[in-house]
C-alpha positions in Angstrom: 0.0 0.2 0.2 1.4 3.3 -1.1 1.7 6.4 1.1 -1.1 8.2 -0.9 -3.2 5.2 -0.3 -3.0 5.0 3.5 -3.5 8.9 3.6 -6.5 8.4 2.0 -7.7 5.5 4.0 -6.9 7.2 7.0 -9.0 10.5 6.1 -11.7 8.0 5.4 -11.8 6.1 8.5 -11.4 9.6 10.7 -14.5 10.9 8.8 -16.2 7.2 9.6 -15.3 7.3 13.2 -16.8 10.8 13.9 -19.7 10.4 12.1 -20.1 7.2 14.1 -19.5 9.1 17.1 -21.4 11.9 15.9 -24.7 10.0 14.6 -24.8 8.7 18.7 -24.2 12.1 20.0 -26.7 13.4 17.7 -29.5 10.8 19.0 -28.9 11.7 22.5 -29.2 15.4 21.9 -32.6 14.5 20.2 -33.8 12.8 23.4 -32.8 14.9 25.8 -34.6 17.9 24.4 -37.8 16.1 23.4 -38.1 15.0 27.2 -37.9 18.7 28.3 -41.7 18.5 27.6 -42.8 16.6 30.4 -39.8 17.1 32.6 -40.5 18.9 36.1 -36.5 19.2 36.5 -34.9 19.8 33.5 -31.4 20.9 34.6 -29.8 17.0 34.0 -31.4 16.9 30.5 -30.1 20.4 29.7 -26.9 19.3 31.1 -27.1 16.4 28.8 -28.0 18.1 25.7 -25.1 20.8 26.2 -22.4 18.2 26.4 -23.8 16.8 23.1 -24.1 20.2 21.5 -20.6 21.1 22.5 -19.0 17.7 21.5 -20.1 18.2 18.3 -19.2 21.9 17.7 -15.8 21.1 19.0 -15.2 18.1 16.4 -17.1 20.3 13.9 -14.6 23.3 14.4 -11.5 20.2 14.4 -12.3 18.8 11.3 -13.3 22.1 9.6 -17.1 21.4 9.1 -18.2 25.2 9.2 -21.7 24.9 8.8 -22.0 22.4 11.6 -20.1 23.7 13.9 -22.0 27.1 13.1 -25.2 25.3 13.7 -23.8 23.4 16.7 -22.5 26.8 18.1 -25.9 28.5 17.8 -27.6 25.2 19.9 -24.7 25.2 22.5 -25.4 29.4 23.0 -29.6 28.7 23.6 -28.7 25.5 25.7 -26.5 27.5 27.9 -29.2 30.3 28.0 -31.6 27.9 29.1 -29.2 26.4 31.7 -28.7 29.7 33.4 -32.5 30.9 33.5 -35.3 28.9 32.1 -36.1 27.3 28.6 -38.7 29.8 28.2 -36.0 32.4 27.8 -34.9 31.2 24.8 -38.7 30.8 23.4 -39.4 27.7 24.5 -38.8 23.8 23.6 -39.8 24.8 20.2 -37.1 26.7 19.7 -34.3 23.9 21.1 -36.3 21.7 18.8 -36.0 23.7 15.7 -32.0 24.4 16.5 -31.5 20.3 16.7 -33.1 19.7 13.5 -31.1 22.4 12.0 -27.8 20.7 13.3 -29.2 17.3 12.0 -29.7 19.2 8.3 -25.9 20.3 9.0 -24.5 17.0 10.0 -25.7 15.3 7.2 -24.3 17.6 4.7 -21.2 17.5 6.6 -21.2 13.6 6.4 -21.8 14.1 2.7 -19.3 16.9 2.0 -16.5 14.6 4.1 -17.2 11.8 2.1 -16.8 13.9 -1.0 -13.7 15.4 -0.1 -11.8 12.1 0.5 -12.2 10.9 -3.4 -9.2 10.2 -5.6 -9.4 13.6 -7.3 -9.1 15.3 -4.1 -6.3 13.2 -2.9 -4.4 14.1 -6.0 -4.8 18.0 -5.4 -3.5 17.5 -1.8 -0.6 19.5 -1.1 0.7 16.8 1.3 0.6 13.7 -1.6 1.1 16.1 -4.8 4.5 17.4 -3.3 5.6 14.0 -2.2 6.8 15.4 1.0 6.6 12.8 4.1 4.8 14.6 7.1 7.2 13.7 9.7 5.9 16.6 12.5 4.4 19.4 13.1 5.2 22.3 10.4 7.2 25.1 11.7 4.3 28.2 12.9 1.8 25.9 11.5 -0.4 26.5 14.4 -0.2 29.8 14.0 -1.6 30.3 9.9 -5.4 30.7 11.3 -8.1 30.8 9.1 -10.7 33.5 9.6 -13.0 30.9 11.1 -10.6 29.7 13.4 -9.6 33.2 14.6 -13.6 33.4 15.2 -13.4 30.8 17.3 -10.7 31.8 19.4 -12.3 35.1 20.1 -15.3 33.5 21.2 -13.4 31.6 23.7 -11.6 34.6 24.7 -14.8 36.1 25.6 -15.7 33.4 27.3 -12.6 33.6 29.3 -11.3 30.3 28.6 -7.5 29.9 28.4 -5.4 28.9 25.4 -3.0 26.1 25.3 -0.5 24.3 22.8 -0.6 20.3 23.4 2.7 18.9 22.2 3.1 15.1 22.2 5.4 12.7 20.4 5.1 9.3 18.8 7.7 7.2 20.5 7.0 3.5 18.9 6.4 2.9 15.2 2.6 2.3 14.5 0.6 1.0 11.6 -2.5 3.4 12.6 -0.9 6.3 13.3 -4.3 8.1 12.7 -6.5 6.4 14.9 -3.6 7.5 18.0 -4.3 10.6 17.0 -7.7 10.7 16.6 -8.0 9.1 20.1 -6.0 11.8 21.4 -8.8 14.4 20.0 -11.3 12.3 21.2 -10.2 12.4 24.9 -9.5 15.9 24.9 -13.0 16.8 23.1 -14.7 15.7 26.5 -12.9 18.7 28.3 -11.8 21.3 25.9 -12.4 22.7 22.4 -9.9 21.4 20.1 -9.0 24.7 17.6 -6.4 23.2 14.9 -3.9 20.9 14.7 -0.6 20.4 13.1 -0.4 18.9 10.9 -3.8 18.5 10.1 -5.5 14.7 10.7 -5.9 14.4 6.9 -2.1 14.6 6.6 -1.0 11.9 9.2 1.1 8.9 7.8 3.1 5.9 9.0 6.1 8.5 9.1 4.7 10.9 11.8 6.7 11.0 14.7 5.2 14.4 16.6 1.9 16.7 16.9 0.6 19.9 18.4 -2.8 21.2 19.1 -4.4 24.4 19.8 -7.2 24.4 22.0 -9.1 26.1 24.5 -10.6 25.1 28.1 -11.7 26.4 31.3 -9.4 24.0 33.4 -5.9 23.7 34.0 -2.9 22.2 32.2 -2.1 19.3 34.3 -5.9 18.0 34.0 -5.6 18.5 30.0 -2.4 16.3 30.5 -3.9 13.8 32.6 -6.7 13.3 29.7 -4.1 11.9 27.0 -3.3 8.0 27.9 -2.8 6.5 24.7 -0.6 4.1 24.1 3.1 5.2 21.9 2.2 8.9 22.8 4.6 10.3 25.0 6.4 13.3 26.2 2.9 15.4 26.2 3.3 19.0 27.0 0.8 21.1 27.8 1.9 25.1 27.5 -0.6 28.2 28.2 -0.5 30.2 25.4 -1.4 34.3 24.7 -4.3 35.1 22.6 -2.8 38.2 21.2 0.3 36.4 20.1 -1.8 34.1 17.6 -3.9 37.0 16.8 -1.0 39.2 15.5 0.8 36.3 14.1 -2.8 35.3 11.7 -3.2 39.2 11.1 0.2 39.6 9.9 -1.2 37.5 7.1 -4.5 39.2 6.5 -3.0 41.2 3.5 -6.5 41.9 1.7 -5.9 45.7 2.5 -2.8 46.0 2.1 -0.5 47.4 -1.1 2.8 49.1 -1.6 6.4 47.8 -2.1 6.2 45.8 1.3 2.7 44.5 0.8 3.4 40.9 -0.1 6.1 40.4 2.4 4.6 38.8 5.8 8.2 39.9 7.8 11.6 41.4 6.9 14.3 39.8 8.4 17.2 42.0 8.9 21.2 40.9 9.5 23.3 43.5 11.3 26.4 43.5 13.4 26.4 42.6 17.0 27.7 45.8 17.6 25.5 47.9 15.6 22.6 45.9 17.2 24.0 46.8 20.6 24.4 50.3 19.6 20.9 50.6 18.5 19.3 49.5 21.6 21.3 51.5 23.9 20.9 55.1 21.8 16.8 54.4 21.4 17.0 53.7 25.4 18.9 56.8 25.5 17.2 59.0 22.9 13.6 58.1 24.7 14.7 59.0 28.4 16.5 62.0 27.3 13.3 63.9 25.3 11.2 62.5 28.0 13.4 64.2 30.6 13.4 67.5 28.6 9.8 67.6 27.8 9.2 67.3 31.8 11.6 70.0 32.5 9.8 72.4 29.6 6.5 71.5 31.5 7.7 72.5 34.8 9.4 75.4 33.9 6.4 78.2 35.0 8.4 80.7 32.7 7.7 78.8 29.5 3.3 78.8 28.7 2.4 76.2 26.1 4.4 77.2 23.5 5.5 75.4 20.2 8.5 74.1 21.3 6.8 72.5 24.0 4.3 70.5 21.7 7.4 69.8 19.3 9.0 67.9 22.5 5.8 66.2 23.7 5.7 64.7 19.7 9.3 64.0 19.5 8.8 62.3 23.2 6.0 60.2 21.5 8.0 59.0 18.5 10.7 58.0 20.4 8.7 55.9 22.6 7.5 54.6 19.9 10.6 53.2 18.4 12.0 52.0 21.4 9.1 49.7 22.1 9.4 48.8 18.4 13.1 47.8 19.1 12.2 46.3 22.1 9.3 44.3 21.2 11.3 43.1 18.1 14.1 42.1 20.2 12.0 40.0 22.4 11.4 36.1 22.4 8.5 34.1 24.2 10.0 32.0 26.9 8.2 29.3 25.1 10.8 28.7 22.8 13.1 28.2 25.9 10.8 26.3 27.4 11.1 23.8 24.1 14.4 23.3 24.3 14.3 22.3 27.7 12.0 19.8 26.9 14.6 18.2 24.1 17.0 17.9 26.9 14.5 16.3 29.5 13.8 13.6 26.9 17.5 13.1 25.4 19.1 12.6 29.2 15.7 10.4 30.5 16.6 8.1 27.4 20.2 8.0 28.1 20.0 7.4 31.9 16.7 4.9 31.6 14.7 7.7 33.6 11.3 8.3 32.5 10.6 12.1 32.8 7.9 14.4 32.2 8.8 18.1 32.0 5.8 20.7 32.9 5.7 24.0 31.7 4.0 27.5 32.3 4.2 31.4 31.7 5.5 30.8 28.2 3.7 33.6 27.1 6.0 35.6 29.0 8.8 37.6 27.3 12.5 38.4 27.6 15.1 40.4 25.9 16.6 38.6 23.3 20.5 38.4 24.6 19.0 37.9 28.2 17.0 34.9 27.0 19.9 33.0 25.6 22.0 33.5 28.6 18.7 32.4 30.8 18.3 29.4 28.7 22.0 28.3 29.2 21.2 28.3 33.1 17.5 26.7 33.1 19.0 23.9 30.9 21.9 23.6 33.5 19.5 23.2 36.6 17.1 21.0 34.4 20.0 18.5 33.8 20.9 18.4 37.3 17.6 17.6 38.2 17.6 14.8 35.5 21.0 13.4 36.7 21.0 14.1 40.3 17.3 14.6 41.5 15.3 12.2 40.3 15.6 8.5 41.1 15.5 5.7 38.7 12.2 3.7 38.7 12.9 1.1 41.3 14.1 3.7 43.6 10.8 5.7 43.0 8.8 2.9 43.4 10.6 1.8 46.7 9.9 5.2 47.8 5.9 5.3 46.7 6.4 7.5 44.0 4.8 7.5 40.5 6.9 5.9 38.1 7.6 9.2 35.9 9.3 11.7 37.7 8.3 15.5 37.2 10.4 18.6 36.4 8.2 21.8 36.7 9.4 25.4 35.3 7.0 27.9 36.2 7.3 31.3 34.8 4.9 34.3 36.1 5.1 38.0 36.7 5.2 39.3 40.1 6.2 42.8 41.3 7.6 43.8 37.9 9.8 41.0 38.1 10.1 37.9 35.8 9.9 34.6 38.6 11.0 31.3 37.2 10.8 28.2 39.2 12.5 25.2 38.4 11.9 22.5 40.6 11.6 18.5 40.7 10.0 15.6 42.7 13.7 13.7 43.0 15.2 12.6 46.2 16.3 16.5 47.2 19.6 17.3 48.9 20.8 15.6 51.7 22.0 18.6 53.9 24.5 16.2 56.4 25.9 14.5 53.3 26.3 17.9 51.8 28.3 19.2 54.7 30.3 16.2 54.9 31.2 16.2 51.0 32.0 20.1 51.9 34.8 19.1 54.5 36.0 16.1 52.3 36.8 18.3 49.2 37.8 21.5 50.9 39.2 20.4 54.0 37.0 23.2 56.1 34.0 23.8 58.0 31.3 24.3 55.4 29.1 27.4 55.4 25.7 27.6 57.2 23.7 28.2 54.5 23.2 25.3 52.5 22.5 26.9 49.4 26.2 28.6 49.9 27.6 25.1 50.2 26.1 23.2 47.2 27.2 26.7 44.9 30.5 26.6 45.9 33.0 26.7 43.3 34.4 23.2 42.6 31.7 21.2 45.0 30.1 17.9 43.7 27.8 15.5 45.5 29.8 12.9 43.7 33.4 11.6 43.8 33.0 10.9 39.7 31.9 13.2 37.3 29.4 11.4 34.1 28.9 12.9 30.8 25.7 15.0 32.1 27.1 16.6 35.5 29.1 16.0 38.5 32.3 18.0 37.6 31.9 20.6 40.3 31.6 23.4 37.9 27.7 23.3 37.7 25.4 25.3 40.2 28.4 27.9 41.3 28.4 29.3 37.3 24.7 29.0 37.4 24.4 31.2 40.3 27.5 33.6 39.4 25.8 33.6 35.7 22.1 34.5 37.1 23.1 36.9 39.6 25.9 38.6 38.3 25.6 39.2 35.0 21.5 38.9 34.6 21.3 40.8 37.9 18.6 38.2 39.2 18.0 37.0 42.8 18.6 33.4 43.3 17.0 31.5 46.2 16.8 27.3 46.8 14.1 25.4 48.8 14.9 21.5 49.3 13.6 18.4 51.5 15.1 15.0 51.7 12.7 12.6 49.1 10.8 15.7 48.5 13.3 17.4 45.5 14.7 20.9 44.9 13.2 24.1 44.2 15.4 27.2 42.7 13.5 30.1 42.3 15.1 33.0 39.8 13.6 36.9 40.2 14.5 39.1 37.2 14.3 42.1 36.5 11.1 42.7 34.0 13.1 45.6 32.5 16.6 44.4 31.8 18.6 45.5 29.4 21.9 43.9 28.9 25.0 45.9 27.7 28.9 44.7 26.7 31.3 47.0 28.6 34.9 47.6 28.8 35.7 48.6 32.4 38.4 50.6 32.9 40.2 52.8 35.9 41.5 56.3 36.0 42.8 57.6 39.0 40.2 56.4 42.0 37.1 56.4 39.1 36.1 53.4 37.6 34.0 53.6 34.7 32.4 51.5 31.8 32.1 52.5 28.1 29.8 50.4 25.9 31.7 48.3 23.6 29.5 48.9 20.6 31.0 52.6 20.7 34.8 51.6 21.3 36.7 52.3 18.0 40.1 51.1 19.7 42.1 50.9 22.4 45.7 52.2 22.8 48.6 52.4 25.0 49.6 56.1 24.9 53.0 57.4 23.8 53.5 61.0 25.8 55.4 62.3 22.3 52.1 62.3 20.4 50.5 64.3 23.0 49.7 68.4 22.1 47.9 71.0 24.0 45.9 74.2 22.4 46.3 77.8 23.9 42.7 76.8 25.5 44.7 74.4 27.5 42.7 71.6 25.6 45.0 68.2 25.3 45.2 66.1 21.9 46.8 62.9 21.0 47.6 62.0 17.5 46.1 59.2 16.2 45.9 57.7 12.8 47.1 61.3 11.5 44.4 63.2 13.5 44.7 65.1 16.7 41.9 63.5 18.7 40.3 65.7 22.2 41.7 63.7 25.5 38.9 63.4 27.6 39.3 62.8 31.5 36.3 61.0 34.0 38.4 62.7 37.0 40.3 66.6 36.9 43.4 65.9 35.8 46.7 68.4 35.5 49.8 68.0 33.3 49.2 64.6 31.7 53.0 64.6 30.9 53.2 64.1 34.8 51.0 60.9 34.8 53.0 57.2 34.7 53.5 56.8 30.9 53.8 53.3 31.4 50.2 52.5 32.6 48.3 55.3 30.5 45.8 54.1 28.0 43.4 55.8 25.6 39.5 54.5 24.9 39.2 55.9 21.3 35.4 56.3 20.6 33.1 58.8 18.1 31.1 61.5 19.7 28.7 63.2 17.3 31.0 64.5 14.5 34.6 63.3 15.6 36.2 60.4 17.7 37.8 61.1 21.1 40.0 59.5 23.4 39.3 58.5 26.9 42.2 58.5 29.5 42.7 55.6 31.5 45.3 54.0 33.4 44.1 50.7 33.7 41.7 48.6 31.4 40.1 45.9 34.1 37.8 43.9 31.8 35.3 43.2 29.2 31.9 42.1 30.5 27.9 41.6 29.7 26.2 43.6 32.5 22.9 44.5 33.3 21.9 48.7 33.8 21.0 49.6 37.3 17.3 50.5 37.3 17.6 52.8 40.1 20.6 54.7 38.5 20.2 54.4 35.1 23.9 55.7 34.7 25.6 53.0 36.3 26.4 49.2 35.7 27.0 46.5 37.8 30.8 45.3 37.3 31.3 41.5 37.9 34.8 41.8 37.9 35.0 44.7 40.6 32.0 43.2 42.3 31.0 47.1 42.4 28.6 49.7 40.6 30.4 51.9 37.9 29.6 54.6 36.0 28.3 54.2 32.3 29.9 56.7 30.1 27.5 56.9 26.9 29.9 58.7 24.5 27.3 60.5 22.5 25.8 62.5 25.7 30.2 63.5 26.6 31.4 67.2 26.0 34.8 67.8 24.7 
């Protein structure tokens, strides 16, 4: 049997299974509504009818049977009103009977339509078979390509207050009837959620399929949804809460019926630029907004200046700068979904290698992080997850002896709290034995351990293992993670553990954290940082190339030009300084390069700007805040 023939057979059987189930639901619907005329207690009948109408509506949506969806949706609305009051609110039982008949007519038409869509001519026109492409998993961005009908379903679900979820799963063993596996997942889900879209579409499922994803809405939590999927050969099921706005924005960008002009045919514009230029764009976009906003506030508070044209222009410029800043920020942010997806792959691979069945559950993927920060965060989270798989989660026999479920569980949960992004990484493994950790510390370092267990396990070189593995255990783990999170990202890190109850790491990151690469230097007693994107070159100064003008200004000849010398602190004659330790940081002002004096170049670092003191950054090397020099704000 060819792949095309199998695909056709799958689609026929899928339709048969739906209409066999649908006929049962339709009969139950008709019975429940007809009994309402003679019932003194209609609540139970209304609930029964509502469940049948809801199931028909959801499966019709999933299969793209729009007319059946419309009629079942209308009936569901009538029944919802009747359940909240009385049947007379919707015009009596007669109205419900008519609505059921409309559903029945749409059901018959849908059955005929779906049967005709699975003939050989339809198969020849189907893109998945016409191209000869073997569908092995979800198409990139497949769930985001929403039709107008699917967008309407999502908007109505949002109005009802339902949450939006993406479900992902893997087929871990070859199965001869994969369409049945996927359809069983859908059937189980339809009892409790509204399935909106699958990726790939079910009609494209072949024996080669090894992964799928489902977009759905529901009023229940993700754990309940995950627990409802228990199908042989379907593993690594992940349920993630998603943002409606994210899907609407992606779908709206494809709706180009009203668009014209040079960029009308483009959904996205991909730009490539050197990292230093990107850093410069971020730096000065931020500075521009702050400077204009500050200037506008100053003009507003100056009582001598009435509402003048200059004030209005400043207000407009400040608003425009805000738009530019938001555009740069929004296009430089990534959803945490992507970070979490990488963690799923880590857990699946290591779990198989170590013989530990583990499920990773995540929430909060709709939150975003600044792109460079997200990459560093992803590395730290991956290490914590690897640590949990290797050290935390027990082998199946050990879990059984401890009365735990066969599957270990790791959770990564993100939420916004007091303008900070809080991420918790937890597992249900063995936890950390504090007594054993203290003894291990004494063995490694030959000294008494700190009082705080967190200080022990994050001490450089500490490991609970006597030998290392390919996964972890070399003593360069948690200390590096803590250093990166606290000093590079400016996060607050805490740890909780209980023997036999797992470990939880809590990371609190500033919601507005913005990374910047800098060169930290010193001149006299003053430490300062210069953005790396603004440094043209660093040179050791040769006093023979110094010169002065009649106003006392100092210059340094560099590449055939006399460049002004700038100092962060008052300085006398440059000739009196220690020439052997004198450096220059060459940077560009608005119209010309200048040289900033330094007598020590300390380190190159990636740092977070201080939120309270915007002109300062925290130097990891020095362990203190140092002043940030933004060249275009300097004066010669």
